[in-house]
C-alpha angles and dihedrals in degrees: 000000000000111000126203118216109207107153105129118211110226120152120200111208089214087070088075087075089064108057119166089228089074092066099042118107094251102009114232089349091066108121115241117251137181117248138168124205111195121232113186095178124092113192125182122210090192111195096335116106092229097123094132091059092045095048090052092046090053089050089055090048093053131085141292088054110007120200126192108249136171139203087258092055091049091053090048091055089049095051092044089052090053089058094058104028130112093273099048138150092026113088109260144150123245130011141218133272087237093058090050090051090052092053094049090049092047089054091055100246095120135025096218143331132236135194133239108218102201140342098298091054092048093051091052094042095054091040095055112014108036140256119346128215109230126203109198144158109261121218127202088241088066097062091092124027115234126250090280092052097255129132109221115207100173094078127055135031129307110251104174146293125309135185117213139163122253100204102169143026127204110196095185094052092035097231145114127220113233120205107204131202097231098094132263092291094071119092114329104344091326095314142096139181125252117198120227090244092053092045090055089048092053094044089054091055099066090294124154138189121204119194121198116220124201100019121197128207093202129206096267140024120266115263116277 
């Protein structure tokens, strides 16, 4: 299936005032730890470049406070983000991870969101606070994970921007688990590994990692 890559990289300098380190138990001195946050929902954005909405919907569907979401809800988050993002009100494709975070916060599913500035921050954030929504450059070598289940960005050609959920970190094996929005048939049940080295590579290429703080499960599912 043809996939559209419409995550737009746009960093707001004001985000530097909201580092994830400030909410870690011991700040930057917090020891790294491995942690998995289950996500039992497998959404599929199909050919629409709505990855930001789908990555945020998967974040809502993941532990520690899972919410029931649908493909329709993910698209709704995406289109709502387009209305308030950095390029609105001009017609445009795609949107930013930041705009998606704002919509999820406006709807009351999280209290705030913080940013992981680099690999060390991301390891600690996923280890202690929960899944992170990544905005990264996608390479054609990442379409199919390798025989060990890893996506490998450092070979191949850049093809666009993608948003994806990092739902687990394994400190001993030096890898994250990515939960993609291409259905359960992609990778290993919709997931792949990303090595720490490759995560650092992607973060250094206009990558970003947004970490929700104060998640809520809510009393009812989001609208379809």
